[in-house]
C-alpha positions as a Markdown table, in Angstrom:
| # | Residue | x | y | z |
|---|---|---|---|---|
| 1 | Met | -31.9 | 50.5 | 34.0 |
| 2 | Ala | -35.0 | 50.9 | 36.1 |
| 3 | Ala | -36.6 | 53.0 | 33.4 |
| 4 | Ile | -35.7 | 50.4 | 30.7 |
| 5 | Ala | -37.1 | 47.6 | 32.9 |
| 6 | Ala | -40.4 | 49.6 | 33.3 |
| 7 | Val | -40.8 | 50.0 | 29.6 |
| 8 | Ala | -40.0 | 46.3 | 29.0 |
| 9 | Asp | -42.4 | 45.2 | 31.8 |
| 10 | Arg | -45.3 | 47.2 | 30.2 |
| 11 | Ser | -44.6 | 45.9 | 26.7 |
| 12 | Thr | -46.6 | 42.9 | 25.4 |
| 13 | Gly | -43.4 | 41.5 | 23.7 |
| 14 | Ala | -39.7 | 41.3 | 24.0 |
| 15 | Val | -37.6 | 44.5 | 24.3 |
| 16 | Gly | -33.9 | 44.8 | 23.5 |
| 17 | Leu | -31.5 | 47.7 | 23.7 |
| 18 | Ala | -27.7 | 48.1 | 23.3 |
| 19 | Ala | -26.3 | 51.6 | 23.5 |
| 20 | Arg | -22.7 | 52.7 | 23.9 |
| 21 | His | -21.2 | 56.1 | 24.4 |
| 22 | Leu | -18.2 | 55.7 | 22.2 |
| 23 | Glu | -15.9 | 58.2 | 23.9 |
| 24 | Ser | -16.4 | 56.9 | 27.4 |
| 25 | Gly | -17.2 | 53.3 | 26.7 |
| 26 | Glu | -20.3 | 53.5 | 29.0 |
| 27 | Thr | -23.1 | 51.2 | 28.0 |
| 28 | Leu | -26.8 | 50.6 | 28.5 |
| 29 | Ala | -28.0 | 47.0 | 27.7 |
| 30 | Trp | -31.2 | 45.1 | 28.0 |
| 31 | Arg | -31.6 | 41.6 | 26.5 |
| 32 | Ala | -28.8 | 42.7 | 24.2 |
| 33 | Asp | -27.6 | 39.2 | 23.3 |
| 34 | Glu | -31.0 | 37.7 | 22.5 |
| 35 | Gln | -32.1 | 37.2 | 18.9 |
| 36 | Phe | -34.6 | 39.7 | 17.4 |
| 37 | Arg | -36.1 | 40.1 | 14.0 |
| 38 | Thr | -34.4 | 43.0 | 12.2 |
| 39 | Ala | -37.1 | 44.0 | 9.7 |
| 40 | Ser | -35.6 | 46.7 | 7.4 |
| 41 | Met | -32.8 | 47.5 | 9.8 |
| 42 | Ile | -30.9 | 44.8 | 8.0 |
| 43 | Lys | -30.5 | 47.1 | 5.1 |
| 44 | Val | -27.6 | 48.9 | 6.8 |
| 45 | Ala | -25.7 | 45.6 | 6.7 |
| 46 | Ile | -26.6 | 45.0 | 3.1 |
| 47 | His | -25.2 | 48.5 | 2.3 |
| 48 | Ala | -22.0 | 47.4 | 4.0 |
| 49 | Ala | -21.8 | 44.3 | 1.9 |
| 50 | Val | -22.4 | 46.4 | -1.3 |
| 51 | Met | -19.5 | 48.7 | -0.4 |
| 52 | Arg | -17.3 | 45.7 | 0.1 |
| 53 | Arg | -18.2 | 44.4 | -3.4 |
| 54 | Val | -17.4 | 47.9 | -4.7 |
| 55 | Arg | -14.0 | 47.8 | -3.1 |
| 56 | Phe | -13.3 | 44.4 | -4.7 |
| 57 | Gly | -14.1 | 45.9 | -8.1 |
| 58 | Ala | -17.2 | 43.8 | -8.7 |
| 59 | Phe | -19.1 | 46.9 | -9.8 |
| 60 | Gly | -18.9 | 50.6 | -9.2 |
| 61 | Leu | -21.2 | 53.1 | -7.4 |
| 62 | Asp | -21.8 | 54.9 | -10.7 |
| 63 | Asp | -22.7 | 51.7 | -12.6 |
| 64 | Glu | -26.3 | 51.9 | -13.9 |
| 65 | Ile | -28.9 | 49.2 | -13.3 |
| 66 | Glu | -32.1 | 49.0 | -15.3 |
| 67 | Leu | -35.4 | 48.5 | -13.4 |
| 68 | Ala | -37.1 | 45.4 | -14.8 |
| 69 | Glu | -40.7 | 44.3 | -14.3 |
| 70 | Ser | -39.5 | 41.3 | -12.4 |
| 71 | Asp | -37.7 | 43.5 | -9.9 |
| 72 | Leu | -40.9 | 45.1 | -8.6 |
| 73 | Ile | -41.5 | 44.4 | -4.9 |
| 74 | Gly | -44.3 | 45.8 | -2.7 |
| 75 | Gly | -44.0 | 47.3 | 0.8 |
| 76 | Ser | -41.9 | 50.4 | 1.5 |
| 77 | Gly | -40.2 | 52.5 | -1.1 |
| 78 | Val | -41.1 | 54.1 | -4.4 |
| 79 | Leu | -39.6 | 52.0 | -7.2 |
| 80 | Ala | -42.5 | 49.5 | -7.2 |
| 81 | Val | -44.9 | 52.3 | -8.3 |
| 82 | Leu | -42.6 | 53.4 | -11.1 |
| 83 | Arg | -42.5 | 51.9 | -14.6 |
| 84 | Pro | -39.8 | 49.4 | -15.6 |
| 85 | Gly | -37.0 | 50.7 | -17.9 |
| 86 | Met | -35.7 | 53.5 | -15.7 |
| 87 | Arg | -32.0 | 53.3 | -14.9 |
| 88 | Cys | -30.5 | 53.9 | -11.4 |
| 89 | Thr | -26.9 | 53.9 | -10.4 |
| 90 | Val | -25.8 | 51.6 | -7.6 |
| 91 | Ser | -25.4 | 54.6 | -5.4 |
| 92 | Asp | -29.0 | 55.6 | -6.2 |
| 93 | Leu | -30.2 | 52.2 | -5.2 |
| 94 | Cys | -28.3 | 52.4 | -1.9 |
| 95 | Thr | -29.8 | 55.8 | -1.2 |
| 96 | Leu | -33.3 | 54.5 | -1.9 |
| 97 | Met | -32.8 | 51.4 | 0.2 |
| 98 | Ile | -31.8 | 53.5 | 3.2 |
| 99 | Val | -33.6 | 56.8 | 2.9 |
| 100 | Val | -37.0 | 55.5 | 2.0 |
| 101 | Ser | -36.4 | 51.8 | 2.8 |
| 102 | Asp | -37.1 | 50.8 | -0.7 |
| 103 | Asn | -37.7 | 47.0 | -1.0 |
| 104 | Thr | -37.2 | 46.8 | -4.7 |
| 105 | Ala | -33.9 | 48.6 | -4.5 |
| 106 | Thr | -32.9 | 46.2 | -1.7 |
| 107 | Asn | -33.6 | 43.1 | -3.8 |
| 108 | Met | -31.8 | 44.6 | -6.8 |
| 109 | Leu | -28.7 | 45.2 | -4.6 |
| 110 | Ile | -28.9 | 41.7 | -3.2 |
| 111 | Asp | -29.0 | 40.2 | -6.7 |
| 112 | Leu | -26.2 | 42.5 | -7.9 |
| 113 | Cys | -23.9 | 41.3 | -5.1 |
| 114 | Gly | -24.6 | 37.6 | -6.0 |
| 115 | Gly | -27.4 | 36.6 | -3.6 |
| 116 | Val | -28.1 | 36.1 | 0.0 |
| 117 | Ala | -25.2 | 33.7 | 0.6 |
| 118 | Val | -22.7 | 36.3 | -0.8 |
| 119 | Ile | -24.2 | 39.0 | 1.5 |
| 120 | Asn | -23.7 | 36.7 | 4.5 |
| 121 | Asp | -20.2 | 35.8 | 3.4 |
| 122 | Asp | -19.3 | 39.5 | 3.1 |
| 123 | Leu | -20.8 | 40.3 | 6.6 |
| 124 | Ala | -18.8 | 37.4 | 8.1 |
| 125 | Ala | -15.6 | 38.7 | 6.4 |
| 126 | Leu | -16.3 | 42.2 | 7.8 |
| 127 | Gly | -16.5 | 40.7 | 11.3 |
| 128 | Phe | -20.2 | 40.3 | 11.7 |
| 129 | Pro | -21.1 | 36.6 | 11.4 |
| 130 | Gly | -24.0 | 37.1 | 13.8 |
| 131 | Ile | -25.8 | 39.4 | 11.3 |
| 132 | Arg | -27.5 | 37.1 | 8.8 |
| 133 | Leu | -29.9 | 37.7 | 6.0 |
| 134 | Asn | -32.2 | 34.7 | 5.4 |
| 135 | Arg | -33.9 | 35.6 | 2.2 |
| 136 | Arg | -34.8 | 38.3 | -0.4 |
| 137 | Leu | -37.8 | 40.4 | 0.2 |
| 138 | Thr | -41.0 | 39.1 | -1.4 |
| 139 | Met | -44.2 | 41.0 | -1.5 |
| 140 | Ala | -46.6 | 41.7 | -4.4 |
| 141 | Pro | -46.2 | 45.2 | -5.8 |
| 142 | Pro | -49.1 | 47.7 | -5.7 |
| 143 | Pro | -51.1 | 47.7 | -9.0 |
| 144 | Leu | -50.6 | 51.4 | -9.6 |
| 145 | Thr | -48.8 | 50.8 | -12.9 |
| 146 | Pro | -49.7 | 48.2 | -15.6 |
| 147 | Ala | -46.4 | 46.3 | -14.7 |
| 148 | Gly | -47.3 | 46.4 | -11.0 |
| 149 | Gly | -50.8 | 45.1 | -11.8 |
| 150 | Arg | -49.4 | 42.2 | -13.8 |
| 151 | Arg | -46.9 | 41.3 | -11.1 |
| 152 | Ala | -49.5 | 41.6 | -8.3 |
| 153 | Glu | -51.9 | 39.2 | -10.2 |
| 154 | Ala | -49.1 | 36.7 | -10.8 |
| 155 | Ala | -47.5 | 36.9 | -7.3 |
| 156 | Ala | -47.2 | 33.7 | -5.4 |
| 157 | Ala | -47.4 | 33.4 | -1.7 |
| 158 | Pro | -44.4 | 34.9 | 0.0 |
| 159 | Pro | -41.8 | 32.5 | 1.4 |
| 160 | Ser | -42.1 | 31.5 | 5.1 |
| 161 | Gly | -39.4 | 32.4 | 7.5 |
| 162 | Thr | -37.9 | 35.6 | 9.0 |
| 163 | Leu | -36.1 | 38.0 | 6.7 |
| 164 | Ala | -33.2 | 38.4 | 9.1 |
| 165 | Thr | -32.3 | 38.1 | 12.7 |
| 166 | Val | -29.6 | 39.6 | 14.9 |
| 167 | Thr | -28.7 | 40.6 | 18.5 |
| 168 | Val | -29.0 | 44.3 | 19.2 |
| 169 | Ser | -25.4 | 44.0 | 20.6 |
| 170 | Asp | -24.1 | 42.9 | 17.2 |
| 171 | Phe | -25.9 | 45.7 | 15.4 |
| 172 | Cys | -24.7 | 48.3 | 17.9 |
| 173 | Glu | -21.2 | 47.1 | 17.2 |
| 174 | Leu | -21.8 | 47.6 | 13.5 |
| 175 | Met | -22.8 | 51.2 | 14.1 |
| 176 | Ala | -19.8 | 51.8 | 16.4 |
| 177 | Arg | -17.4 | 50.5 | 13.8 |
| 178 | Leu | -19.1 | 52.6 | 11.1 |
| 179 | Gln | -18.4 | 55.6 | 13.3 |
| 180 | Gly | -14.8 | 54.4 | 13.8 |
| 181 | Gly | -14.3 | 54.1 | 10.0 |
| 182 | Thr | -13.5 | 50.4 | 10.1 |
| 183 | Val | -16.4 | 48.9 | 8.1 |
| 184 | Val | -14.7 | 48.1 | 4.8 |
| 185 | Asp | -12.6 | 51.3 | 5.1 |
| 186 | Ala | -12.9 | 54.8 | 6.3 |
| 187 | Asp | -14.3 | 56.1 | 3.0 |
| 188 | Ala | -16.9 | 53.3 | 2.8 |
| 189 | Ser | -18.0 | 53.9 | 6.4 |
| 190 | Ala | -18.3 | 57.6 | 5.8 |
| 191 | Glu | -20.4 | 56.9 | 2.7 |
| 192 | Ile | -22.8 | 54.7 | 4.6 |
| 193 | Ile | -23.1 | 57.2 | 7.4 |
| 194 | Ala | -23.8 | 60.1 | 5.0 |
| 195 | Val | -26.7 | 58.2 | 3.5 |
| 196 | Leu | -28.0 | 57.2 | 7.0 |
| 197 | Arg | -28.0 | 61.0 | 7.9 |
| 198 | His | -30.7 | 61.4 | 5.2 |
| 199 | Gln | -33.0 | 58.6 | 6.4 |
| 200 | Gln | -36.5 | 60.1 | 6.6 |
| 201 | His | -38.4 | 58.1 | 9.2 |
| 202 | Gln | -38.4 | 59.8 | 12.6 |
| 203 | Ser | -41.3 | 58.0 | 14.3 |
| 204 | Leu | -39.3 | 55.4 | 16.4 |
| 205 | Phe | -36.2 | 56.2 | 18.4 |
| 206 | Pro | -36.4 | 60.0 | 18.1 |
| 207 | Arg | -40.2 | 60.0 | 18.4 |
| 208 | Ala | -40.2 | 62.3 | 21.5 |
| 209 | Tyr | -37.2 | 64.4 | 20.6 |
| 210 | Leu | -38.0 | 68.1 | 20.2 |
| 211 | Asp | -35.6 | 68.4 | 17.3 |
| 212 | Val | -33.2 | 66.4 | 15.1 |
| 213 | Ala | -30.6 | 68.3 | 13.2 |
| 214 | Glu | -31.0 | 68.4 | 9.4 |
| 215 | Pro | -28.7 | 66.2 | 7.4 |
| 216 | Gly | -25.3 | 67.9 | 7.2 |
| 217 | Asn | -26.0 | 70.1 | 10.2 |
| 218 | Pro | -24.3 | 69.6 | 13.6 |
| 219 | Pro | -26.3 | 68.8 | 16.7 |
| 220 | Gly | -27.5 | 71.7 | 18.8 |
| 221 | Ser | -29.1 | 72.6 | 22.0 |
| 222 | Gly | -32.5 | 71.8 | 20.5 |
| 223 | Gly | -31.6 | 68.2 | 19.7 |
| 224 | Pro | -29.0 | 65.7 | 18.5 |
| 225 | Ala | -27.9 | 64.9 | 15.0 |
| 226 | Met | -28.7 | 61.3 | 13.8 |
| 227 | Ala | -27.5 | 58.7 | 11.3 |
| 228 | His | -30.0 | 55.9 | 11.6 |
| 229 | Lys | -32.2 | 53.2 | 10.0 |
| 230 | Thr | -35.6 | 51.9 | 11.1 |
| 231 | Gly | -37.4 | 48.6 | 10.6 |
| 232 | Ser | -41.1 | 48.0 | 10.8 |
| 233 | Val | -43.1 | 44.8 | 10.3 |
| 234 | Gly | -46.2 | 43.4 | 12.0 |
| 235 | Gly | -45.4 | 43.0 | 15.7 |
| 236 | Cys | -41.9 | 44.2 | 15.4 |
| 237 | Arg | -40.1 | 47.6 | 15.4 |
| 238 | Thr | -36.3 | 48.1 | 15.2 |
| 239 | Glu | -33.8 | 50.9 | 14.8 |
| 240 | Ala | -30.0 | 51.2 | 14.8 |
| 241 | Gly | -28.0 | 54.4 | 14.5 |
| 242 | Leu | -25.6 | 57.0 | 15.7 |
| 243 | Leu | -26.7 | 59.8 | 18.0 |
| 244 | Tyr | -24.4 | 62.8 | 17.8 |
| 245 | Leu | -24.5 | 65.0 | 20.8 |
| 246 | Pro | -23.7 | 68.8 | 20.9 |
| 247 | Gly | -20.5 | 70.3 | 22.1 |
| 248 | Asp | -18.1 | 67.8 | 23.6 |
| 249 | Gly | -21.0 | 65.3 | 24.3 |
| 250 | Gly | -19.6 | 62.7 | 21.9 |
| 251 | Thr | -21.5 | 60.0 | 20.0 |
| 252 | Val | -23.8 | 57.2 | 21.0 |
| 253 | Ala | -24.0 | 54.0 | 18.9 |
| 254 | Tyr | -27.3 | 52.1 | 19.5 |
| 255 | Ala | -29.6 | 49.4 | 18.3 |
| 256 | Ala | -33.1 | 48.7 | 19.7 |
| 257 | Ala | -35.8 | 46.2 | 19.1 |
| 258 | Ala | -39.4 | 45.6 | 20.2 |
| 259 | Asp | -40.5 | 42.2 | 18.9 |
| 260 | Arg | -43.2 | 39.6 | 19.3 |
| 261 | Leu | -45.7 | 42.3 | 20.2 |
| 262 | Ala | -49.4 | 41.7 | 20.5 |
| 263 | Asp | -50.0 | 44.9 | 18.5 |
| 264 | Arg | -49.3 | 44.0 | 14.9 |
| 265 | Thr | -50.7 | 47.2 | 13.4 |
| 266 | Met | -48.6 | 49.4 | 11.1 |
| 267 | Thr | -49.9 | 52.8 | 12.2 |
| 268 | Ala | -48.0 | 55.6 | 13.8 |
| 269 | Leu | -49.6 | 54.8 | 17.2 |
| 270 | Ala | -48.6 | 51.2 | 17.2 |
| 271 | Glu | -47.1 | 49.9 | 20.5 |
| 272 | Gly | -43.7 | 49.2 | 18.9 |
| 273 | Asn | -43.3 | 52.8 | 17.8 |
| 274 | Glu | -43.9 | 54.0 | 21.3 |
| 275 | Val | -41.7 | 51.5 | 23.0 |
| 276 | Leu | -38.8 | 52.5 | 20.8 |
| 277 | Gly | -39.6 | 56.2 | 21.4 |
| 278 | Leu | -39.4 | 55.6 | 25.1 |
| 279 | Leu | -36.0 | 53.9 | 24.7 |
| 280 | Gly | -34.8 | 56.8 | 22.6 |
| 281 | Ala | -35.8 | 59.3 | 25.3 |
| 282 | Ile | -34.0 | 57.2 | 27.9 |
| 283 | Val | -30.8 | 57.0 | 25.9 |
| 284 | Leu | -30.7 | 60.7 | 25.1 |
| 285 | Ala | -31.4 | 61.6 | 28.7 |
| 286 | Arg | -28.6 | 59.3 | 29.9 |
| 287 | Trp | -25.9 | 61.1 | 27.9 |
| 288 | Trp | -27.3 | 64.5 | 27.1 |
| 289 | Pro | -24.5 | 67.0 | 27.9 |
| 290 | Gly | -26.5 | 70.2 | 27.7 |
| 291 | Pro | -26.6 | 73.1 | 27.6 |
| 292 | Gly | -30.1 | 73.2 | 28.9 |
| 293 | Pro | -32.5 | 70.4 | 29.7 |
| 294 | Val | -32.8 | 67.2 | 27.7 |
| 295 | Pro | -34.8 | 68.2 | 24.5 |
| 296 | Val | -37.5 | 65.6 | 24.9 |
| 297 | Arg | -41.3 | 66.1 | 25.3 |
| 298 | Glu | -42.7 | 66.2 | 28.8 |
| 299 | Gly | -43.6 | 62.8 | 30.1 |
| 300 | Trp | -41.0 | 60.9 | 28.2 |
| 301 | Ile | -38.0 | 61.4 | 30.5 |
| 302 | Pro | -37.2 | 58.9 | 33.3 |
| 303 | Asn | -37.8 | 60.5 | 36.7 |
| 304 | Gly | -36.0 | 59.8 | 40.0 |
| 305 | Ser | -37.9 | 56.6 | 40.6 |
| 306 | Gly | -36.9 | 55.3 | 37.2 |
| 307 | Trp | -40.2 | 55.7 | 35.4 |
| 308 | Leu | -41.6 | 58.5 | 33.3 |
| 309 | Ala | -42.6 | 61.9 | 34.6 |
| 310 | Ala | -46.3 | 62.0 | 35.3 |
| 311 | Ser | -46.9 | 65.6 | 34.2 |
| 312 | Ala | -47.7 | 64.6 | 30.6 |
| 313 | Pro | -48.3 | 60.8 | 30.3 |
| 314 | Ser | -47.0 | 59.4 | 27.1 |
| 315 | Pro | -49.8 | 59.0 | 24.6 |
| 316 | Gly | -51.0 | 55.5 | 23.9 |
| 317 | Leu | -48.7 | 53.2 | 25.8 |
| 318 | Ser | -51.2 | 52.2 | 28.4 |
| 319 | Gly | -53.8 | 51.5 | 25.6 |
| 320 | Ala | -51.4 | 49.9 | 23.1 |
| 321 | Ala | -49.5 | 47.7 | 25.5 |
| 322 | Gln | -52.5 | 45.6 | 26.4 |
């Protein structure tokens, strides 16, 4: 806990962490029951709501949805720079929403389910009333295509208010129940985890890991396997996931947030990226079973005094956390 406290003390904002070793029940927690913005981490919960709708027969994963000009939303993802008229299956939209955090795919899925209120009702029915989506995503699309240019010119100011909020404790519980196969049902939970294994952004929690197993591969001595989802917005970084350890090391469910940060930049060296990377190193070190040393870059492992080894200072924290 001293290492977490040191990271939190040097942060310009609020830091939250909930991590649970599922086999032993051991936990790490820091401000775990406080509210944080989720940024795109909320998309895991939206995926769960989609799978609940699928099980009810509202639509199928193989159903095709046509991309309309009115669907185009800026920010992360690829659909906003493609031309309307292409058709994606519901499964494709879920994959895009998680793997590349596609905002357009996310809004299409929210609409398909019946709107924000239906998503929240589904989450409450699944046992997560504390995970709440407040609105759709709204951002002018980039003007790469003629349709995007028209939408960008006509875009109104985005609505005020936070996209979604949650405690890291609640989101850690969602990840734990996914691993336990109890979110919707075992097949739905496995489907969500399979998509999370392919998530492409590795700059937050596993930032300092020497290796992360490729999707479909087991963890090894060089690093864990992961199923996870990031979130990034100005002044906030979040991530939730499952950390699969090698051998009999078991699985760690986690959720982490760094919010209300002075550094609102969106670059790879932003303060929030590094804060979550430090938390990721702490969590891996806490439960790493071996063989061999913890596969984390020098300078990122808590030492005996609870802070980071001084042999290779972590790049940028002292400068970013002003």
